[in-house]
C-alpha positions as a Markdown table, in Angstrom:
| # | Residue | x | y | z |
|---|---|---|---|---|
| 1 | Met | -2.2 | 24.9 | 11.2 |
| 2 | Arg | -1.9 | 28.5 | 10.2 |
| 3 | Ser | -4.2 | 30.2 | 7.8 |
| 4 | Thr | -4.2 | 33.6 | 6.0 |
| 5 | Ala | -8.0 | 33.6 | 5.9 |
| 6 | Ser | -10.6 | 33.6 | 8.6 |
| 7 | Gly | -12.9 | 30.7 | 9.2 |
| 8 | Phe | -10.1 | 28.2 | 8.7 |
| 9 | Arg | -9.4 | 25.4 | 11.1 |
| 10 | Cys | -7.8 | 22.0 | 10.8 |
| 11 | Leu | -7.8 | 19.0 | 13.1 |
| 12 | Thr | -4.5 | 17.4 | 14.1 |
| 13 | Leu | -4.7 | 13.7 | 13.5 |
| 14 | Ala | -2.8 | 11.3 | 15.6 |
| 15 | Pro | -0.5 | 9.0 | 13.6 |
| 16 | Ala | -2.0 | 5.6 | 13.0 |
| 17 | Ala | -0.6 | 2.3 | 11.9 |
| 18 | Phe | -1.0 | 2.0 | 8.1 |
| 19 | Val | -3.3 | -0.8 | 7.2 |
| 20 | Val | -2.0 | -2.8 | 4.2 |
| 21 | Phe | -4.9 | -3.5 | 2.0 |
| 22 | Ser | -3.5 | -6.7 | 0.5 |
| 23 | Val | -3.2 | -8.2 | 3.9 |
| 24 | Leu | -6.8 | -7.5 | 4.6 |
| 25 | Ile | -7.8 | -9.4 | 1.5 |
| 26 | Leu | -5.4 | -12.3 | 1.7 |
| 27 | Ser | -5.6 | -13.0 | 5.4 |
| 28 | Gly | -9.4 | -12.9 | 5.7 |
| 29 | Cys | -8.9 | -11.3 | 9.1 |
| 30 | Thr | -12.1 | -10.6 | 11.0 |
| 31 | Ser | -10.7 | -9.1 | 14.2 |
| 32 | Lys | -10.6 | -5.3 | 14.8 |
| 33 | Pro | -7.3 | -3.6 | 14.2 |
| 34 | Lys | -5.3 | -2.8 | 17.3 |
| 35 | Ser | -4.7 | 0.8 | 16.2 |
| 36 | Thr | -7.3 | 3.5 | 15.9 |
| 37 | Ala | -7.0 | 3.7 | 12.1 |
| 38 | Ser | -10.7 | 3.0 | 11.5 |
| 39 | Glu | -11.7 | 5.6 | 14.0 |
| 40 | Glu | -9.4 | 8.2 | 12.4 |
| 41 | Ala | -10.9 | 7.6 | 9.0 |
| 42 | Lys | -14.3 | 8.8 | 10.3 |
| 43 | Pro | -15.5 | 12.4 | 10.2 |
| 44 | Thr | -14.8 | 13.8 | 13.6 |
| 45 | Arg | -16.9 | 16.9 | 13.9 |
| 46 | Ala | -20.0 | 18.6 | 12.6 |
| 47 | Ala | -19.8 | 20.3 | 9.2 |
| 48 | Gln | -19.3 | 24.1 | 9.1 |
| 49 | Pro | -19.6 | 25.5 | 5.6 |
| 50 | Gly | -16.2 | 26.7 | 4.2 |
| 51 | Asp | -14.1 | 25.2 | 7.0 |
| 52 | Phe | -11.1 | 23.2 | 5.8 |
| 53 | Asp | -10.1 | 20.0 | 7.4 |
| 54 | Gly | -6.9 | 18.7 | 5.7 |
| 55 | Gly | -7.4 | 15.2 | 7.2 |
| 56 | Thr | -11.0 | 14.4 | 6.1 |
| 57 | Tyr | -11.7 | 13.4 | 2.5 |
| 58 | Cys | -15.0 | 13.0 | 0.7 |
| 59 | Ala | -14.2 | 9.4 | -0.2 |
| 60 | Gln | -14.5 | 8.5 | 3.4 |
| 61 | Thr | -17.4 | 10.8 | 4.1 |
| 62 | Phe | -19.5 | 9.3 | 1.2 |
| 63 | Met | -18.4 | 5.7 | 1.9 |
| 64 | Gln | -19.2 | 5.9 | 5.6 |
| 65 | Gly | -22.4 | 7.9 | 5.3 |
| 66 | Pro | -25.9 | 6.6 | 4.3 |
| 67 | Ala | -26.1 | 4.9 | 0.9 |
| 68 | Ser | -26.6 | 7.5 | -1.8 |
| 69 | Ala | -28.8 | 7.1 | -4.8 |
| 70 | Gln | -26.0 | 8.8 | -6.8 |
| 71 | Ala | -23.2 | 6.5 | -7.9 |
| 72 | Met | -19.7 | 7.9 | -7.5 |
| 73 | His | -16.2 | 7.3 | -8.6 |
| 74 | Phe | -13.2 | 8.0 | -6.4 |
| 75 | Ser | -9.7 | 8.5 | -8.0 |
| 76 | Asn | -6.7 | 8.9 | -5.7 |
| 77 | Lys | -3.1 | 8.7 | -6.9 |
| 78 | Ile | 0.4 | 9.0 | -5.3 |
| 79 | Thr | 3.3 | 9.4 | -7.6 |
| 80 | Glu | 6.9 | 9.1 | -6.3 |
| 81 | Ser | 9.9 | 10.7 | -8.0 |
| 82 | Asp | 12.1 | 7.9 | -6.7 |
| 83 | Pro | 11.3 | 4.9 | -8.9 |
| 84 | Thr | 12.3 | 2.5 | -6.1 |
| 85 | Leu | 9.4 | 3.7 | -4.0 |
| 86 | Lys | 5.9 | 2.6 | -4.6 |
| 87 | Ser | 3.6 | 4.9 | -6.6 |
| 88 | Lys | -0.1 | 4.2 | -5.8 |
| 89 | Asp | -3.3 | 4.3 | -7.8 |
| 90 | Phe | -6.7 | 3.8 | -6.2 |
| 91 | Gln | -9.8 | 3.7 | -8.4 |
| 92 | Ala | -13.1 | 3.0 | -6.6 |
| 93 | Asp | -16.7 | 2.9 | -7.7 |
| 94 | Leu | -19.5 | 3.3 | -5.1 |
| 95 | Ser | -23.0 | 2.3 | -5.9 |
| 96 | Gly | -25.5 | 2.1 | -3.1 |
| 97 | Asp | -24.2 | -0.5 | -0.6 |
| 98 | Thr | -21.5 | -1.9 | -2.8 |
| 99 | Leu | -18.0 | -0.7 | -3.7 |
| 100 | Asp | -15.5 | -2.0 | -6.2 |
| 101 | Leu | -11.8 | -1.0 | -5.7 |
| 102 | Val | -8.8 | -1.5 | -7.9 |
| 103 | His | -5.5 | -0.7 | -6.2 |
| 104 | Arg | -2.3 | -0.6 | -8.2 |
| 105 | Asp | 1.2 | -0.2 | -6.9 |
| 106 | Thr | 4.2 | 0.2 | -9.2 |
| 107 | Trp | 7.9 | 0.4 | -8.5 |
| 108 | Leu | 11.3 | -0.5 | -9.8 |
| 109 | Ala | 11.6 | -4.3 | -9.5 |
| 110 | Thr | 14.3 | -6.0 | -7.5 |
| 111 | Asp | 15.6 | -9.6 | -7.6 |
| 112 | Glu | 13.6 | -10.3 | -4.5 |
| 113 | Asp | 10.4 | -9.0 | -6.2 |
| 114 | Arg | 11.0 | -11.3 | -9.2 |
| 115 | Lys | 11.4 | -14.3 | -6.9 |
| 116 | Phe | 8.4 | -13.5 | -4.8 |
| 117 | Phe | 6.2 | -12.8 | -7.8 |
| 118 | Glu | 7.1 | -16.2 | -9.3 |
| 119 | Glu | 6.4 | -18.0 | -6.1 |
| 120 | Ser | 3.2 | -16.2 | -5.2 |
| 121 | Ser | 1.7 | -16.9 | -8.6 |
| 122 | Lys | 1.3 | -20.5 | -7.5 |
| 123 | Phe | -1.2 | -19.7 | -4.8 |
| 124 | Thr | -2.8 | -16.3 | -5.5 |
| 125 | Asp | -6.2 | -15.9 | -7.2 |
| 126 | Pro | -5.7 | -13.8 | -10.4 |
| 127 | Lys | -9.2 | -12.5 | -10.0 |
| 128 | Ile | -8.1 | -10.8 | -6.8 |
| 129 | Val | -4.3 | -10.3 | -7.1 |
| 130 | Gln | -2.2 | -9.8 | -10.2 |
| 131 | Arg | 1.6 | -9.3 | -10.1 |
| 132 | Thr | 3.7 | -8.6 | -13.2 |
| 133 | Ile | 7.1 | -7.2 | -14.1 |
| 134 | Asn | 7.5 | -5.4 | -17.4 |
| 135 | Asn | 10.6 | -3.5 | -18.5 |
| 136 | Gly | 11.9 | -3.7 | -15.0 |
| 137 | Val | 8.9 | -2.2 | -13.4 |
| 138 | Ala | 6.9 | -4.2 | -10.9 |
| 139 | Glu | 3.1 | -3.9 | -10.7 |
| 140 | Glu | 0.8 | -5.3 | -8.1 |
| 141 | Lys | -2.9 | -5.0 | -8.8 |
| 142 | Ile | -5.5 | -5.9 | -6.1 |
| 143 | Met | -9.2 | -6.0 | -6.9 |
| 144 | Asn | -11.8 | -6.1 | -4.1 |
| 145 | His | -15.6 | -6.0 | -4.0 |
| 146 | Ala | -17.0 | -4.8 | -0.7 |
| 147 | Thr | -20.5 | -4.6 | 0.7 |
| 148 | Arg | -21.7 | -2.3 | 3.5 |
| 149 | Ser | -23.2 | -5.3 | 5.4 |
| 150 | Asp | -19.7 | -6.8 | 5.7 |
| 151 | Glu | -18.2 | -4.4 | 8.2 |
| 152 | Val | -14.6 | -5.8 | 8.0 |
| 153 | Ser | -14.3 | -5.5 | 4.2 |
| 154 | Trp | -16.0 | -2.2 | 4.2 |
| 155 | Arg | -13.7 | -0.8 | 6.9 |
| 156 | Gly | -10.7 | -2.2 | 5.0 |
| 157 | Val | -11.7 | -0.3 | 1.8 |
| 158 | Val | -12.3 | 2.9 | 3.6 |
| 159 | Val | -9.0 | 2.9 | 5.5 |
| 160 | Ser | -7.1 | 1.7 | 2.3 |
| 161 | Val | -8.3 | 4.6 | 0.2 |
| 162 | Thr | -8.4 | 7.4 | 2.8 |
| 163 | Gln | -5.1 | 6.7 | 4.6 |
| 164 | Gly | -3.3 | 4.9 | 1.8 |
| 165 | Gly | -4.2 | 7.1 | -1.2 |
| 166 | Thr | -4.6 | 10.7 | 0.1 |
| 167 | Pro | -2.2 | 13.3 | 1.6 |
| 168 | Trp | -4.0 | 13.5 | 5.0 |
| 169 | Ala | -0.8 | 12.9 | 6.9 |
| 170 | Leu | 0.8 | 16.1 | 5.3 |
| 171 | Phe | -1.5 | 18.2 | 7.3 |
| 172 | Ile | -0.1 | 17.0 | 10.6 |
| 173 | Tyr | 2.8 | 19.3 | 9.6 |
| 174 | Lys | 0.3 | 22.3 | 9.8 |
| 175 | Pro | 1.2 | 24.0 | 6.5 |
| 176 | Thr | 0.0 | 27.5 | 5.8 |
| 177 | Val | -3.3 | 27.4 | 3.9 |
| 178 | Ser | -5.2 | 30.3 | 2.3 |
| 179 | Arg | -8.8 | 30.5 | 1.1 |
| 180 | Val | -9.0 | 31.4 | -2.7 |
| 181 | Gly | -12.7 | 31.4 | -3.2 |
| 182 | Asp | -15.8 | 29.4 | -4.2 |
| 183 | Glu | -15.7 | 27.1 | -7.2 |
| 184 | Thr | -17.9 | 24.4 | -8.7 |
| 185 | Val | -16.0 | 21.1 | -9.2 |
| 186 | Asn | -17.6 | 18.1 | -10.9 |
| 187 | Gly | -21.0 | 19.5 | -10.1 |
| 188 | Phe | -20.2 | 20.0 | -6.4 |
| 189 | Asp | -20.1 | 23.4 | -4.6 |
| 190 | Thr | -16.7 | 23.8 | -3.1 |
| 191 | Val | -14.3 | 26.3 | -1.5 |
| 192 | Lys | -10.9 | 26.4 | -3.1 |
| 193 | Tyr | -7.8 | 26.6 | -0.9 |
| 194 | Ala | -4.1 | 27.0 | -1.7 |
| 195 | Val | -1.3 | 25.6 | 0.4 |
| 196 | Asp | 2.3 | 26.9 | 0.1 |
| 197 | Thr | 5.1 | 26.5 | 2.6 |
| 198 | Thr | 7.9 | 27.8 | 0.3 |
| 199 | His | 8.0 | 31.2 | 2.0 |
| 200 | Glu | 8.2 | 29.8 | 5.5 |
| 201 | Ser | 11.4 | 29.7 | 7.6 |
| 202 | Ala | 12.7 | 26.6 | 9.2 |
| 203 | Ala | 11.5 | 28.0 | 12.5 |
| 204 | Asp | 7.9 | 28.2 | 11.1 |
| 205 | Lys | 7.9 | 24.6 | 10.0 |
| 206 | Ser | 7.3 | 21.5 | 12.1 |
| 207 | Ala | 10.4 | 20.8 | 14.2 |
| 208 | Ser | 9.5 | 17.1 | 14.4 |
| 209 | Thr | 9.4 | 16.9 | 10.6 |
| 210 | Leu | 12.8 | 18.7 | 10.1 |
| 211 | Arg | 14.5 | 16.4 | 12.6 |
| 212 | Asn | 15.7 | 14.1 | 9.8 |
| 213 | Leu | 15.5 | 16.6 | 6.9 |
| 214 | Ala | 17.2 | 19.7 | 5.7 |
| 215 | Asp | 13.9 | 21.2 | 4.5 |
| 216 | Tyr | 10.5 | 20.3 | 3.2 |
| 217 | Asn | 7.8 | 22.1 | 1.2 |
| 218 | Ile | 4.1 | 21.4 | 0.6 |
| 219 | Thr | 2.4 | 23.2 | -2.3 |
| 220 | Gly | -0.8 | 22.8 | -4.2 |
| 221 | Thr | -4.5 | 23.2 | -4.2 |
| 222 | Ala | -7.5 | 21.6 | -2.5 |
| 223 | Trp | -11.2 | 21.9 | -3.0 |
| 224 | Val | -13.5 | 21.4 | 0.0 |
| 225 | Leu | -17.1 | 20.4 | -0.3 |
| 226 | Lys | -19.2 | 23.1 | 1.4 |
| 227 | Thr | -21.9 | 20.8 | 2.7 |
| 228 | Ala | -19.7 | 18.2 | 4.4 |
| 229 | Asn | -16.3 | 19.9 | 5.1 |
| 230 | Cys | -14.4 | 17.2 | 3.3 |
| 231 | Val | -11.7 | 17.5 | 0.6 |
| 232 | Leu | -13.4 | 16.6 | -2.7 |
| 233 | Gln | -10.4 | 17.2 | -5.0 |
| 234 | Tyr | -6.7 | 18.0 | -4.5 |
| 235 | Asp | -3.5 | 18.5 | -6.4 |
| 236 | Ile | -0.6 | 18.7 | -3.9 |
| 237 | Thr | 3.2 | 18.1 | -4.0 |
| 238 | Asp | 5.3 | 17.3 | -1.0 |
| 239 | Glu | 9.0 | 17.9 | -1.6 |
| 240 | Lys | 11.6 | 16.8 | 1.0 |
| 241 | Thr | 15.3 | 17.6 | 1.1 |
| 242 | Gly | 17.4 | 15.2 | 3.1 |
| 243 | Thr | 20.4 | 16.1 | 5.2 |
| 244 | Asp | 22.4 | 14.5 | 2.4 |
| 245 | Gly | 20.9 | 17.0 | -0.1 |
| 246 | Lys | 18.8 | 14.3 | -1.9 |
| 247 | Ile | 15.4 | 15.5 | -2.9 |
| 248 | Arg | 12.3 | 13.4 | -2.9 |
| 249 | Lys | 9.0 | 14.6 | -4.5 |
| 250 | Thr | 5.7 | 13.0 | -3.8 |
| 251 | His | 2.7 | 14.1 | -5.9 |
| 252 | Tyr | -0.9 | 13.6 | -4.7 |
| 253 | Glu | -4.0 | 14.0 | -6.8 |
| 254 | Gly | -7.5 | 12.9 | -6.3 |
| 255 | Thr | -11.1 | 13.7 | -7.1 |
| 256 | Val | -14.7 | 12.6 | -6.8 |
| 257 | Thr | -17.0 | 12.4 | -9.8 |
| 258 | Lys | -20.7 | 11.5 | -10.2 |
| 259 | Lys | -21.5 | 8.6 | -12.4 |
């Protein structure tokens, strides 16, 4: 990743198989995943104040670290411009050794969705999974309570939020990032960074990303916690232009607040 400010460095994360959170809940699986997703979700290096790692988020840092006396709320959202794609909303509350997560997916319903929702209502627990279709929009809401002593459920929550609800994968593209300055966010001391690829040429952008695209641009802002080198808050848009000229925009926003 390139940077216009000194002291910036970002790790390149290896792609990992995405862990579907609802499968973790409904299957009750206790075996370790074959991929390295759980390992990738862990902080991978010692903190260096002001250094930006576009792949490490404070939700994972706080959830995987020692239990904190301070209760926290994590909000992570992904909004798709294409209504047929799933927009995601993760709301998690961490208190000591327990965490409650509500995960909502919304998208334009299909006939297959209507059939599946009707059939699944016969065997799903509404206290865990709720599926509805209103005005043509499908919503799947999954609620989970995890405890730190249950390693499988705890790992599932961590991977679900940090890899399913954040823009960590965008930074594999190594976008240009510049340091803006220090800023206090929700009572945390952070360093603010801006990301903007709109002025880059195709040669400067990731060749592997442009393989199936005419162009892409990543723009927005991220606030990095000074003491832990994790992304505390972000507001980032990823815009992709296909070879057919079709544009897809994905907006990511997330933050951590003290309760």
